[in-house]
SERO-4910 file (N, C-alpha, C, O; in steps of 0.05 Angstrom, whole numbers):
BEGIN
 pado doro    nc1    nc2    nc3   cac1   cac2   cac3    cc1    cc2    cc3    oc1    oc2    oc3
  Unk    A    224   2473   1023    211   2443   1022    211   2435    995    212   2450    975
  Unk    A    211   2415    996    216   2407    963    179   2395    947    163   2377    954
  Unk    A    178   2414    923    151   2406    916    147   2375    906    163   2360    895
  Unk    A    128   2372    912    113   2351    894    106   2345    870     88   2360    864
  Unk    A    113   2328    850    113   2328    828     80   2324    819     63   2309    829
  Unk    A     80   2340    802     45   2346    787     44   2325    780     67   2316    779
  Unk    A     26   2308    772      7   2285    763     -8   2293    739    -12   2278    719
  Unk    A    -15   2315    741    -31   2330    715    -58   2335    734    -78   2338    720
  Unk    A    -62   2336    752    -91   2324    767    -97   2354    779    -80   2369    787
  Unk    A   -122   2359    778   -127   2389    791   -119   2400    815   -133   2391    833
  Unk    A   -104   2413    821    -95   2432    837   -113   2425    871   -136   2431    875
  Unk    A    -99   2414    885   -112   2408    914   -128   2379    911   -143   2372    929
  Unk    A   -122   2365    888   -146   2338    891   -129   2315    894   -109   2313    880
  Unk    A   -135   2298    910   -110   2271    906   -112   2256    874   -131   2252    859
  Unk    A    -88   2250    874    -89   2235    847    -92   2210    855    -85   2201    877
  Unk    A   -108   2195    830   -122   2176    831    -96   2149    821    -83   2149    800
  Unk    A    -94   2131    839    -69   2106    825    -69   2094    799    -90   2083    792
  Unk    A    -50   2094    783    -57   2083    752    -42   2052    762    -22   2045    774
  Unk    A    -66   2038    747    -48   2004    747    -56   1995    725    -77   2000    715
  Unk    A    -40   1984    717    -23   1970    690    -21   1948    691     -3   1939    704
  Unk    A    -40   1930    676    -42   1901    675    -22   1889    645    -21   1892    621
  Unk    A    -11   1877    666      6   1863    636      3   1835    637     15   1822    654
  Unk    A    -13   1825    620    -21   1793    605      3   1779    596     13   1784    574
  Unk    A     11   1765    609     31   1744    593     24   1729    584      8   1715    596
  Unk    A     31   1723    555     19   1701    534     30   1683    545     53   1688    553
  Unk    A     18   1648    552     25   1624    555     18   1608    529     -1   1612    514
  Unk    A     39   1587    527     41   1576    498     10   1557    505     -2   1557    526
  Unk    A      4   1543    481    -15   1523    487     -8   1496    493     13   1485    486
  Unk    A    -26   1487    506    -23   1464    518    -24   1434    503    -44   1427    491
  Unk    A     -1   1417    505     -1   1391    492    -28   1382    495    -38   1382    518
  Unk    A    -48   1371    464    -69   1357    471    -65   1325    466    -85   1312    470
  Unk    A    -44   1313    460    -41   1288    465    -39   1273    435    -35   1289    417
  Unk    A    -42   1246    426    -41   1238    407    -70   1211    404    -73   1197    384
  Unk    A    -87   1211    429   -115   1198    421   -134   1191    396   -148   1173    387
  Unk    A   -125   1220    389   -139   1212    357   -129   1199    336   -142   1192    316
  Unk    A   -106   1196    340    -84   1176    324    -88   1150    319    -86   1138    298
  Unk    A    -98   1138    355   -105   1115    354   -134   1102    348   -142   1079    342
  Unk    A   -146   1128    351   -179   1120    345   -177   1128    317   -197   1119    306
  Unk    A   -163   1141    298   -161   1137    274   -150   1113    258   -162   1104    238
  Unk    A   -124   1102    268   -117   1074    268   -139   1052    267   -144   1038    246
  Unk    A   -151   1050    289   -176   1031    292   -190   1033    273   -192   1012    259
  Unk    A   -205   1058    265   -214   1062    241   -216   1048    220   -234   1033    211
  Unk    A   -190   1054    211   -175   1052    183   -173   1015    183   -180   1003    163
  Unk    A   -163    999    208   -162    974    207   -185    962    208   -191    946    191
  Unk    A   -205    969    230   -233    960    222   -249    965    185   -265    949    176
  Unk    A   -242    988    171   -252    986    147   -234    967    128   -241    956    107
  Unk    A   -210    968    139   -197    944    117   -204    914    124   -203    896    108
  Unk    A   -212    911    149   -219    888    150   -249    884    140   -257    861    136
  Unk    A   -265    909    136   -293    895    129   -294    895     99   -309    880     87
  Unk    A   -279    909     88   -272    899     56   -258    885     45   -257    884     21
  Unk    A   -240    867     66   -226    840     63   -250    824     66   -252    805     50
  Unk    A   -268    828     83   -297    802     89   -315    810     61   -329    792     51
  Unk    A   -315    837     48   -327    830     29   -313    822      4   -327    812    -14
  Unk    A   -292    824      1   -278    814    -11   -282    779    -17   -288    767    -38
  Unk    A   -274    770     11   -273    741     14   -298    730      5   -300    713    -13
  Unk    A   -320    741     19   -343    729     14   -356    734    -19   -378    728    -27
  Unk    A   -338    744    -31   -345    752    -62   -333    733    -85   -340    729   -108
  Unk    A   -300    716    -62   -280    698    -77   -296    674    -76   -297    660    -96
  Unk    A   -309    666    -53   -309    641    -39   -338    627    -57   -353    642    -70
  Unk    A   -342    598    -57   -367    587    -67   -383    584    -41   -375    583    -18
  Unk    A   -408    584    -51   -433    574    -25   -427    553    -12   -432    552     12
  Unk    A   -415    530    -27   -406    502    -10   -384    515     17   -383    511     42
  Unk    A   -367    531     -3   -340    532     13   -350    554     45   -342    551     68
  Unk    A   -360    567     39   -379    577     57   -396    566     87   -398    573    110
  Unk    A   -407    544     68   -426    527     85   -406    513    102   -414    509    125
  Unk    A   -376    504     95   -357    491    102   -352    505    131   -353    493    152
  Unk    A   -346    534    129   -337    555    143   -359    562    174   -354    568    197
  Unk    A   -383    558    160   -404    557    178   -400    540    197   -395    544    220
  Unk    A   -402    514    183   -400    487    200   -382    483    215   -382    466    233
  Unk    A   -357    505    206   -330    495    224   -331    510    251   -313    504    267
  Unk    A   -349    527    257   -358    544    276   -384    540    290   -395    557    304
  Unk    A   -395    510    285   -416    511    292   -412    489    312   -408    465    306
  Unk    A   -415    496    336   -414    472    366   -417    444    355   -432    443    335
  Unk    A   -410    426    361   -412    397    358   -436    393    372   -452    382    357
  Unk    A   -446    397    397   -469    392    405   -488    421    413   -474    439    424
  Unk    A   -509    425    410   -526    450    413   -549    437    437   -562    417    438
  Unk    A   -546    454    450   -569    445    472   -598    453    464   -600    473    450
  Unk    A   -617    441    469   -643    448    466   -668    453    478   -691    452    470
  Unk    A   -655    458    504   -670    459    531   -667    486    534   -648    499    524
  Unk    A   -687    497    550   -698    528    562   -674    530    576   -664    508    581
  Unk    A   -658    556    586   -635    557    601   -657    570    632   -680    579    632
  Unk    A   -643    566    649   -656    579    677   -677    560    684   -679    536    681
  Unk    A   -701    587    697   -721    572    702   -748    573    681   -772    566    685
  Unk    A   -734    585    656   -758    583    643   -776    611    641   -797    611    628
  Unk    A   -765    636    655   -781    660    658   -777    680    634   -768    672    612
  Unk    A   -783    701    637   -779    716    617   -750    723    611   -742    723    587
  Unk    A   -733    729    634   -709    726    620   -684    700    626   -659    701    628
  Unk    A   -704    679    628   -691    659    631   -673    651    656   -661    630    659
  Unk    A   -675    671    674   -656    662    694   -672    652    720   -696    650    723
  Unk    A   -655    647    736   -664    625    756   -658    641    784   -636    654    785
  Unk    A   -673    641    802   -666    654    829   -661    638    848   -669    615    845
  Unk    A   -648    644    871   -645    628    897   -665    617    912   -681    633    921
  Unk    A   -668    592    917   -686    585    935   -700    564    914   -708    543    924
  Unk    A   -705    566    883   -719    554    866   -690    536    850   -687    535    826
  Unk    A   -673    527    865   -661    506    848   -636    516    833   -623    502    817
  Unk    A   -632    540    838   -609    552    817   -582    530    821   -567    524    803
  Unk    A   -579    520    848   -551    506    850   -559    479    826   -541    474    811
  Unk    A   -580    466    824   -584    442    816   -578    442    791   -586    462    779
  Unk    A   -565    424    778   -563    424    749   -592    405    730   -605    385    736
  Unk    A   -591    422    708   -619    413    693   -611    396    667   -595    408    652
  Unk    A   -616    379    660   -604    366    645   -630    360    615   -653    352    616
  Unk    A   -615    367    590   -634    375    578   -618    352    553   -598    338    553
  Unk    A   -636    356    535   -631    332    510   -615    353    493   -621    377    494
  Unk    A   -596    345    480   -584    363    463   -581    350    430   -584    326    427
  Unk    A   -577    362    411   -584    350    387   -547    354    369   -537    376    368
  Unk    A   -535    333    360   -511    330    349   -516    346    322   -536    347    308
  Unk    A   -492    359    317   -494    374    290   -471    357    277   -450    352    289
  Unk    A   -474    350    253   -462    331    247   -441    348    221   -451    356    200
  Unk    A   -420    349    224   -396    359    209   -387    352    194   -375    330    195
  Unk    A   -389    371    170   -379    353    133   -352    341    137   -343    343    159
  Unk    A   -341    330    121   -319    308    124   -300    338    122   -312    360    120
  Unk    A   -275    337    123   -253    359    119   -249    354     99   -247    330     91
  Unk    A   -245    379     80   -233    376     49   -201    367     51   -192    354     33
  Unk    A   -189    372     68   -154    360     67   -155    337     91   -171    337    109
  Unk    A   -137    320     87   -139    299    105   -117    306    124   -108    329    123
  Unk    A   -103    285    146    -86    284    163    -59    294    147    -41    305    159
  Unk    A    -60    290    122    -29    296    113    -22    333    109     -4    342     95
  Unk    A    -40    348    124    -30    374    121    -48    384     90    -71    382     84
  Unk    A    -28    395     78    -37    411     47    -41    392     26    -48    402      4
  Unk    A    -38    365     28    -40    343     14    -73    343     15    -87    351     34
  Unk    A    -82    332     -7   -115    332     -7   -113    304    -15   -115    296    -38
  Unk    A   -106    284     15   -117    259     23   -135    250     41   -137    262     63
  Unk    A   -147    233     37   -171    213     48   -158    200     73   -140    185     67
  Unk    A   -162    202     93   -154    194    123   -161    160    113   -143    143    111
  Unk    A   -186    155    106   -193    129    106   -173    109     84   -167     85     86
  Unk    A   -163    134     60   -138    111     38   -120    106     54   -111     84     57
  Unk    A   -111    129     68    -87    120     80    -82     97    101    -63     83    106
  Unk    A   -105     99    110   -116     70    133   -114     43    115   -102     22    122
  Unk    A   -128     49     91   -131     29     73   -107     18     60   -106     -5     54
  Unk    A    -82     38     55    -60     33     47    -46     22     75    -34      0     76
  Unk    A    -48     36     94    -38     14    112    -45    -15    117    -28    -31    125
  Unk    A    -66    -21    112    -74    -47    119    -60    -64     95    -45    -84     97
  Unk    A    -66    -52     76    -50    -65     48    -27    -78     54    -22   -102     52
  Unk    A    -12    -58     62     18    -63     71     20    -83     85     33   -101     76
  Unk    A      7    -86    110     12   -106    127     -2   -133    111      8   -155    114
  Unk    A    -19   -130    100    -32   -164     89     -5   -166     69      3   -189     69
  Unk    A     12   -145     51     22   -151     30     54   -173     49     66   -194     43
  Unk    A     56   -150     75     73   -163     85     66   -192     98     83   -210     94
  Unk    A     51   -195    109     42   -224    117     52   -240    100     70   -257    104
  Unk    A     39   -234     78     40   -250     52     63   -265     42     65   -288     36
  Unk    A     84   -243     42    106   -245     42    125   -263     55    142   -278     45
  Unk    A    119   -258     80    129   -274    102    124   -304     93    142   -319     84
  Unk    A     99   -310     96     80   -331     86     93   -353     60     94   -377     59
  Unk    A    103   -335     41    115   -346     16    144   -353     29    157   -374     27
  Unk    A    150   -328     43    183   -345     49    179   -367     64    196   -385     59
  Unk    A    163   -374     81    167   -398     98    154   -426     78    162   -449     80
  Unk    A    137   -420     64    141   -435     46    160   -448     26    157   -472     20
  Unk    A    178   -434     15    191   -432      2    222   -446     16    241   -456      3
  Unk    A    222   -443     47    237   -453     61    228   -484     56    240   -502     46
  Unk    A    203   -482     66    195   -511     75    195   -530     57    202   -553     63
  Unk    A    185   -520     28    198   -534      5    222   -545     -5    225   -566    -17
  Unk    A    242   -521      4    268   -528     -1    286   -551     28    310   -560     28
  Unk    A    272   -554     43    280   -570     65    274   -596     60    291   -614     60
  Unk    A    243   -602     53    227   -622     49    245   -639     19    256   -662     18
  Unk    A    243   -624      6    262   -636    -17    287   -644     -9    294   -667    -13
  Unk    A    297   -631     -1    337   -637      8    333   -664     26    349   -682     26
  Unk    A    309   -664     42    309   -691     55    305   -716     40    318   -738     43
  Unk    A    283   -710     23    280   -729      0    297   -745    -17    296   -769    -23
  Unk    A    316   -724    -24    331   -736    -44    354   -748    -29    368   -765    -41
  Unk    A    362   -739      0    382   -743     12    378   -778     22    395   -795     27
  Unk    A    353   -778     24    343   -804     35    351   -832      9    355   -855     16
  Unk    A    351   -823    -18    356   -847    -35    384   -835    -43    390   -812    -51
  Unk    A    404   -860    -38    429   -860    -45    439   -856    -74    461   -846    -79
  Unk    A    416   -867    -99    416   -863   -121    424   -831   -133    440   -823   -149
  Unk    A    406   -820   -117    401   -797   -136    424   -772   -117    420   -748   -112
  Unk    A    441   -786   -112    470   -770   -103    480   -755   -126    487   -732   -121
  Unk    A    482   -762   -151    492   -748   -172    470   -736   -181    479   -725   -202
  Unk    A    448   -731   -180    430   -707   -188    427   -684   -169    418   -663   -176
  Unk    A    436   -690   -140    433   -664   -123    440   -637   -130    428   -617   -122
  Unk    A    463   -638   -149    462   -604   -160    450   -599   -188    451   -578   -201
  Unk    A    438   -623   -195    422   -616   -212    394   -597   -212    384   -583   -230
  Unk    A    384   -603   -182    361   -591   -170    363   -557   -163    378   -550   -144
  Unk    A    357   -549   -169    352   -511   -156    332   -507   -151    316   -513   -169
  Unk    A    319   -495   -125    302   -478   -121    295   -454   -114    300   -450    -91
  Unk    A    286   -437   -123    281   -421   -129    257   -398   -117    235   -410   -121
  Unk    A    250   -368   -102    234   -363    -96    228   -340   -109    239   -319   -104
  Unk    A    205   -344   -133    197   -317   -157    172   -311   -153    155   -324   -142
  Unk    A    173   -284   -165    148   -274   -158    120   -288   -171     96   -283   -166
  Unk    A    134   -310   -193    113   -328   -195    104   -345   -174     81   -348   -168
  Unk    A    122   -354   -163    116   -380   -141    145   -385   -134    163   -370   -139
  Unk    A    148   -412   -120    169   -436   -115    172   -444   -136    152   -453   -148
  Unk    A    193   -443   -148    211   -451   -174    224   -472   -168    241   -470   -150
  Unk    A    220   -498   -180    241   -526   -179    246   -527   -206    231   -526   -226
  Unk    A    276   -530   -203    279   -532   -238    303   -558   -236    319   -559   -217
  Unk    A    302   -576   -256    320   -604   -254    339   -594   -279    328   -587   -300
  Unk    A    363   -593   -277    374   -580   -308    393   -607   -311    398   -618   -290
  Unk    A    403   -615   -330    420   -625   -342    456   -615   -332    462   -591   -330
  Unk    A    468   -628   -328    498   -629   -321    518   -646   -340    511   -666   -352
  Unk    A    542   -637   -342    554   -651   -364    560   -679   -349    564   -685   -326
  Unk    A    558   -693   -370    546   -720   -365    531   -734   -355    531   -758   -355
  Unk    A    504   -710   -338    489   -719   -322    464   -709   -341    462   -685   -346
  Unk    A    447   -728   -351    427   -715   -360    401   -732   -355    402   -757   -351
  Unk    A    373   -715   -356    349   -724   -347    337   -742   -376    323   -762   -373
  Unk    A    344   -735   -397    325   -748   -417    358   -755   -438    380   -745   -436
  Unk    A    346   -778   -456    363   -793   -474    361   -766   -493    344   -748   -496
  Unk    A    384   -772   -502    394   -744   -528    370   -741   -551    363   -760   -566
  Unk    A    361   -718   -553    334   -713   -572    316   -727   -569    307   -735   -590
  Unk    A    304   -737   -545    284   -751   -536    264   -737   -518    267   -715   -508
  Unk    A    244   -753   -515    234   -746   -479    228   -763   -465    206   -766   -454
  Unk    A    254   -781   -463    245   -810   -452    270   -798   -434    292   -788   -441
  Unk    A    255   -806   -402    263   -806   -379    283   -821   -376    283   -841   -392
  Unk    A    309   -819   -356    326   -841   -345    319   -849   -318    316   -834   -298
  Unk    A    317   -874   -318    305   -878   -280    310   -872   -264    300   -880   -243
  Unk    A    330   -853   -266    342   -836   -238    325   -807   -238    319   -793   -219
  Unk    A    322   -802   -263    311   -772   -268    275   -781   -259    259   -767   -247
  Unk    A    272   -815   -271    241   -808   -253    239   -814   -221    219   -810   -208
  Unk    A    256   -823   -212    260   -827   -181    261   -799   -175    242   -788   -162
  Unk    A    283   -784   -184    288   -754   -174    253   -735   -173    245   -722   -153
  Unk    A    241   -738   -197    211   -728   -199    195   -741   -185    178   -725   -176
  Unk    A    191   -764   -177    173   -780   -157    187   -768   -128    170   -767   -110
  Unk    A    203   -763   -124    206   -748   -100    197   -725   -100    182   -719    -81
  Unk    A    204   -708   -120    193   -683   -120    164   -680   -109    156   -666    -90
  Unk    A    147   -700   -130    122   -700   -129    111   -715   -100     87   -713    -96
  Unk    A    123   -724    -86    113   -731    -50    112   -697    -37     97   -689    -19
  Unk    A    132   -683    -52    128   -657    -32    113   -638    -46    106   -617    -35
  Unk    A    109   -643    -66     88   -621    -83     60   -630    -76     43   -612    -75
  Unk    A     54   -656    -70     14   -657    -73     13   -650    -49     -9   -642    -43
  Unk    A     33   -650    -23     23   -644     -6     13   -612      5      4   -604     27
  Unk    A     19   -600    -18     12   -565    -14     -4   -563    -37     -4   -574    -59
  Unk    A    -22   -538    -18    -51   -535    -41    -45   -516    -69    -62   -504    -82
  Unk    A     -7   -518    -73    -13   -502    -98    -15   -509   -126     -7   -531   -134
  Unk    A    -29   -490   -143    -32   -511   -169     -4   -503   -187      9   -483   -182
  Unk    A      2   -518   -206     33   -530   -209     36   -522   -241     20   -533   -257
  Unk    A     53   -505   -251     54   -500   -278     88   -514   -286    110   -511   -275
  Unk    A     82   -530   -309    112   -546   -314    118   -537   -344     98   -535   -359
  Unk    A    141   -531   -352    151   -521   -376    179   -533   -380    195   -538   -362
  Unk    A    184   -536   -400    204   -550   -414    225   -538   -429    216   -528   -449
  Unk    A    249   -534   -428    269   -520   -444    296   -537   -455    305   -558   -446
  Unk    A    303   -525   -469    321   -542   -493    346   -513   -500    346   -488   -498
  Unk    A    363   -530   -509    389   -514   -519    381   -515   -548    366   -530   -559
  Unk    A    396   -493   -559    390   -480   -590    401   -506   -603    420   -518   -593
  Unk    A    389   -512   -624    400   -539   -644    396   -519   -675    380   -501   -677
  Unk    A    415   -530   -694    414   -526   -716    401   -552   -736    399   -554   -761
  Unk    A    395   -571   -715    395   -593   -732    365   -589   -748    349   -573   -738
  Unk    A    356   -606   -773    333   -609   -790    324   -627   -792    336   -647   -799
  Unk    A    298   -627   -786    285   -664   -771    269   -667   -805    251   -652   -811
  Unk    A    279   -686   -820    252   -683   -844    222   -687   -835    206   -681   -852
  Unk    A    214   -695   -816    197   -693   -810    178   -666   -794    153   -665   -790
  Unk    A    200   -647   -788    190   -616   -780    185   -621   -747    165   -609   -738
  Unk    A    202   -640   -727    197   -644   -708    224   -625   -695    248   -630   -699
  Unk    A    215   -607   -681    235   -577   -676    237   -579   -643    225   -595   -629
  Unk    A    257   -555   -633    260   -559   -601    230   -552   -592    221   -568   -575
  Unk    A    214   -534   -599    191   -532   -593    174   -558   -584    168   -562   -561
  Unk    A    169   -573   -603    157   -606   -607    177   -618   -576    165   -628   -557
  Unk    A    203   -614   -577    211   -629   -564    218   -614   -527    230   -622   -506
  Unk    A    208   -596   -533    214   -582   -502    180   -587   -493    177   -592   -469
  Unk    A    162   -587   -505    132   -595   -501    132   -620   -496    118   -627   -477
  Unk    A    144   -638   -507    140   -665   -497    154   -669   -476    144   -685   -460
  Unk    A    178   -658   -470    195   -661   -437    172   -652   -421    165   -667   -403
  Unk    A    162   -632   -423    143   -622   -405    122   -643   -399    114   -646   -376
  Unk    A    113   -657   -421     89   -671   -411    102   -704   -401     85   -720   -393
  Unk    A    130   -712   -402    137   -735   -399    144   -722   -371    138   -737   -353
  Unk    A    154   -702   -365    151   -700   -331    125   -693   -317    121   -696   -293
  Unk    A    103   -682   -337     77   -690   -324     71   -718   -313     64   -723   -291
  Unk    A     77   -736   -336     70   -752   -325     85   -766   -300     73   -769   -279
  Unk    A    110   -772   -305    130   -779   -271    114   -767   -251    108   -778   -230
  Unk    A    108   -744   -259     94   -728   -221     64   -748   -224     61   -760   -204
  Unk    A     50   -751   -237     27   -762   -233     36   -793   -223     23   -803   -204
  Unk    A     56   -805   -234     60   -832   -226     74   -828   -194     72   -849   -181
  Unk    A     86   -808   -181     99   -802   -162     80   -794   -144     87   -780   -125
  Unk    A     49   -800   -148     30   -793   -135     17   -764   -131      5   -758   -110
  Unk    A     22   -747   -152     13   -722   -152    -20   -723   -166    -29   -741   -181
  Unk    A    -35   -698   -155    -58   -703   -170    -59   -696   -203    -41   -682   -209
  Unk    A    -73   -702   -220    -79   -693   -245    -91   -662   -242    -91   -647   -261
  Unk    A    -99   -657   -220   -119   -636   -221   -106   -610   -212   -115   -587   -216
  Unk    A    -84   -618   -197    -64   -595   -187    -54   -583   -208    -51   -558   -206
  Unk    A    -46   -595   -233    -35   -585   -248    -42   -565   -268    -55   -571   -288
  Unk    A    -36   -544   -265    -52   -519   -285    -49   -514   -312    -67   -509   -328
  Unk    A    -15   -518   -320    -14   -512   -340     11   -523   -349     30   -523   -333
  Unk    A     18   -539   -385     43   -557   -384     47   -537   -409     29   -530   -424
  Unk    A     75   -528   -411     83   -511   -439    117   -521   -448    133   -531   -432
  Unk    A    121   -518   -472    146   -522   -479    154   -490   -487    140   -475   -500
  Unk    A    176   -486   -478    192   -462   -484    209   -463   -508    214   -441   -517
  Unk    A    217   -481   -519    240   -487   -528    268   -476   -519    278   -482   -497
  Unk    A    282   -459   -537    305   -447   -525    303   -420   -523    321   -406   -532
  Unk    A    280   -409   -511    279   -385   -512    283   -369   -482    285   -344   -478
  Unk    A    283   -384   -468    295   -374   -436    316   -390   -423    315   -406   -404
  Unk    A    339   -380   -442    366   -397   -429    369   -393   -399    364   -370   -393
  Unk    A    376   -410   -378    390   -400   -357    422   -389   -355    434   -378   -336
  Unk    A    430   -395   -378    464   -395   -380    460   -380   -406    465   -389   -428
  Unk    A    449   -350   -398    454   -335   -426    472   -329   -442    469   -323   -466
  Unk    A    499   -330   -426    525   -322   -437    531   -350   -451    547   -347   -470
  Unk    A    523   -370   -448    533   -399   -455    503   -413   -468    488   -428   -455
  Unk    A    499   -407   -489    478   -425   -500    482   -456   -497    466   -471   -486
  Unk    A    503   -463   -506    505   -495   -506    507   -507   -479    510   -531   -475
  Unk    A    504   -485   -458    515   -503   -435    490   -525   -426    466   -518   -430
  Unk    A    497   -547   -416    476   -561   -408    458   -556   -388    440   -572   -383
  Unk    A    460   -533   -374    434   -530   -351    417   -516   -367    395   -509   -357
  Unk    A    423   -510   -396    394   -494   -411    382   -512   -419    362   -506   -431
  Unk    A    388   -543   -417    365   -569   -420    354   -569   -392    369   -575   -373
  Unk    A    334   -563   -389    323   -563   -364    289   -567   -361    275   -563   -381
  Unk    A    278   -574   -340    247   -572   -331    238   -554   -315    255   -546   -300
  Unk    A    217   -545   -314    220   -523   -293    186   -531   -279    165   -536   -291
  Unk    A    191   -531   -258    161   -542   -237    163   -519   -225    185   -513   -216
  Unk    A    139   -499   -223    131   -480   -210    105   -484   -189     85   -497   -195
  Unk    A    107   -474   -169     84   -478   -150     72   -448   -156     83   -426   -153
  Unk    A     49   -454   -163     39   -420   -175     27   -408   -147     18   -421   -129
  Unk    A     30   -375   -149     15   -366   -118    -12   -364   -132    -15   -368   -157
  Unk    A    -31   -358   -115    -65   -353   -117    -66   -334   -142    -77   -340   -163
  Unk    A    -53   -309   -138    -60   -280   -154    -48   -293   -189    -54   -285   -212
  Unk    A    -28   -318   -179    -21   -322   -215    -37   -337   -223    -32   -339   -247
  Unk    A    -57   -352   -215    -78   -380   -224    -95   -357   -237   -100   -336   -226
  Unk    A   -105   -366   -266   -127   -347   -276   -153   -361   -272   -174   -349   -275
  Unk    A   -150   -391   -264   -182   -401   -259   -190   -391   -232   -173   -383   -216
  Unk    A   -215   -391   -228   -226   -385   -205   -223   -402   -180   -225   -393   -157
  Unk    A   -217   -431   -188   -217   -450   -168   -182   -454   -158   -167   -466   -174
  Unk    A   -172   -445   -137   -144   -440   -131   -134   -475   -108   -121   -495   -113
  Unk    A   -147   -466    -89   -144   -490    -67   -164   -518    -77   -188   -520    -81
  Unk    A   -141   -539    -78   -151   -560    -81   -161   -577    -59   -154   -572    -36
  Unk    A   -176   -597    -63   -195   -614    -49   -177   -619    -19   -153   -625    -17
  Unk    A   -195   -616      3   -176   -623     29   -158   -653     33   -139   -660     46
  Unk    A   -180   -668      9   -163   -696     17   -135   -698      5   -122   -718     12
  Unk    A   -120   -676    -15    -98   -681    -21    -80   -678     -1    -57   -688     -4
  Unk    A    -84   -666     21    -74   -661     51    -69   -689     62    -47   -697     70
  Unk    A    -92   -701     60    -96   -727     69    -81   -750     58    -87   -772     70
  Unk    A    -64   -752     39    -51   -768     18    -27   -784     37    -21   -772     58
  Unk    A    -16   -804     34      6   -811     50     20   -828     25      9   -836      4
  Unk    A     48   -832     33     65   -839     15     56   -865      1     61   -868    -23
  Unk    A     41   -884     16     36   -912     14      8   -908    -10     -2   -928    -20
  Unk    A      2   -890    -13    -26   -885    -35    -15   -889    -68      4   -880    -81
  Unk    A    -36   -907    -73    -28   -915   -100    -26   -890   -120    -40   -870   -116
  Unk    A     -8   -890   -141     -1   -869   -154    -29   -869   -174    -41   -890   -179
  Unk    A    -36   -849   -183    -54   -840   -204    -47   -846   -229    -26   -838   -238
  Unk    A    -65   -863   -244    -66   -865   -268    -62   -851   -291    -81   -840   -303
  Unk    A    -30   -850   -300    -33   -830   -316    -50   -817   -338    -62   -836   -348
  Unk    A    -55   -800   -348    -72   -797   -374    -55   -803   -397    -30   -800   -399
  Unk    A    -71   -813   -414    -64   -828   -439    -72   -801   -457    -78   -778   -452
  Unk    A    -68   -822   -486    -69   -803   -508    -47   -782   -522    -48   -766   -541
  Unk    A    -25   -788   -503     -1   -769   -513     19   -783   -520     31   -798   -504
  Unk    A     27   -781   -548     48   -791   -566     69   -782   -571     63   -760   -582
  Unk    A     93   -783   -571    118   -776   -572    133   -778   -602    142   -798   -613
  Unk    A    133   -750   -612    140   -758   -640    169   -768   -636    178   -769   -613
  Unk    A    184   -776   -660    206   -791   -661    229   -767   -652    230   -743   -655
  Unk    A    248   -786   -641    267   -771   -632    287   -753   -655    290   -759   -679
  Unk    A    297   -735   -643    303   -711   -667    329   -701   -647    328   -700   -623
  Unk    A    351   -695   -664    379   -684   -655    378   -662   -647    369   -643   -660
  Unk    A    390   -660   -617    388   -630   -611    414   -614   -621    416   -590   -618
***
């Protein structure tokens, strides 16, 4: 018989079993990154807080009021909400489904610091005013253009009705200028308005000015008359120069217009320009430089307060007796041009 192994116990006694516990060491579990999110939120909140402090310190009180007004509602209710109880609620059966209308207090917002132009500091009222001014200017320009065309057409019809004025049809020039509608009567080769060196009008020149007066007298515009000559080196012993000659020719034109039926109150000014404003600058000896200019002035170019003439001017007819020309003007002796 084989022997039992001896486990070191007392002979004859049962041996107690030996239990060995082996503890397995497990790795630590993953805790997650929730703390990182919380920390990031905290840092963001602190950054926003310090940014707010910086903005409060950087802006003025007026700007702060503007920001506060921006977030203020346009209409704030002044009535008590609900049934007016402790919590302001309203229970079913007390008219909860019914709407209660209360007075509202309108909150007036300050005008914006910038206009409709975005970043540009523009006033909407100013842009509106500019558009209105542009419309007024456009309407005025259209009116001036119509007047220019009407004057041109009327002069053409008046002159074409007088066969004797056919040689002088090319002497008439009508222009639309910033000053007003300008009517110029110029000399041509062998077709002059005045006798050489004098302010004496030829008969057909008087007739041409009479036809011009019939057109101009129907308009409410003030009239400016200027005389022009070509340069002359002739010296008159009496001191009579192109300045006097151009002035006398302008005055003679005025008298011819008055004889044609134009009222003297319509004339705003009469000037002599001598040879300072040639129409043919490249040819100062051109006969076209000897001319008279009649300008129907625009309202803004008249310095006097009174612009519109009396309404009776519009009622005049060609049968009206011509106004007696003013007296007291004398022409100096003729001088060579």
